[in-house]
C-alpha positions, 0 to 999 in steps of 0.5 A: 224083306221079301228075299230069303234069309240065305240070299240076304246073308249071301248079298251081305257077305259078298257086298261087304267083301267087295267093299273091302276089296275096293277099299284095300285095292284102291289103297294099294294102287294108290301107293304104287302110283304116287308117293304123295299122301294127299293124292293116295287118300284122294284116290282111295276115297274116290274109289270107295265113294264110286264102289260103295254107291254101286254096291248099295244100288246093287244089293240094297233091294236084296238085303238092305246093303248094310255091309256094317254090323253097326247098321245091322244092329241099329236096324234091329234096334229101331225095328224090333217092335215093328212087324216085318222089322229085322229079327234077332236071327237076321242079325246073328246071320248078317254079322258073321257074314259081313266079318267073313266077307270083309276078311275075304275082301282084304285077302282078294285085294292082296292076291290081285296085287301079288301081296302076301295073302294074309299078313296082319297090319302093322299100322298102329291107329291107337290114339284118342283123337282117332277113336273120336273120329270113328265115333263121329264118323259112325254117328253121322252115318247112322244119323244119315241112314235112319234120318233118311228113313224117317223123312221118307227119303230112302230112294237116294241112299246109294248116293248120299251114303257113298258121298257121306263116307267120301267126305268123312274120309277127309273130315275125320282124323281116322279117315272114317272106317265107321264099320266093325266088319271092315275094321276087322277085315282091314287088319288082315292086310299090311297095306295103305288101308290096314290097321293093326290088330291091337287097334281094332278093339277100340275102333270097334268100341268107338264105332258102336258107341257112335252108332248108339249116339246116332240113333239118339240124335235121330230120335231127338230130331225126329221123335220116337220111331213109330212106323217104318217108312217104306221099309227103310227101317228094316232095310235102311239102304234099300232102293224102292222096287221098280214100278210095274205096269 
């Protein structure tokens, strides 16, 4: 990483905030324009795909565009013995920034649609099959990100990660939160994308377990990590720097 920690933390806070604004805002818009649940989810997932792809491309070169404590922890774990890998002080700065950004993004969305700025969600998501969905969604996300890094294919991360999240909206029962910070942020809005505070802790537990499972699969498929591929381990979603003459 070349950007100072302060700039990287700002990128993580702003990027996570904008991601949640996309998720929550498109959910509100969808429910106002259609009463069909399938159309609502389609609109919400498409907006998330496009928004996430843009955000990764924009912030990836600065912070790695984690926007997700599970990704940050996985990046630290895989690169902890690698020179230039993500340090624990980076994790300690990234994660609070991601959570603060996520909450701010939810509040911003509610403000844009004239909703109460902070109204805790009443959307209960406490069920075993939903927790399994979160485990699968997060495991797949970590497998994708760090698998791409192992095979030296970090450059298309903005498109591939966004496409995976869009698909996971539909093939997981939980609609793929796959992100502890986003989960916390979405508990602050009582709208289509919300999650009741009482459902947050089990979701996060499933996500962290899924992250560990995803790393285990990466190791099983690609072998133990020995060296970063083009910086993809410490900045798993970063795009390559443009060539200069």
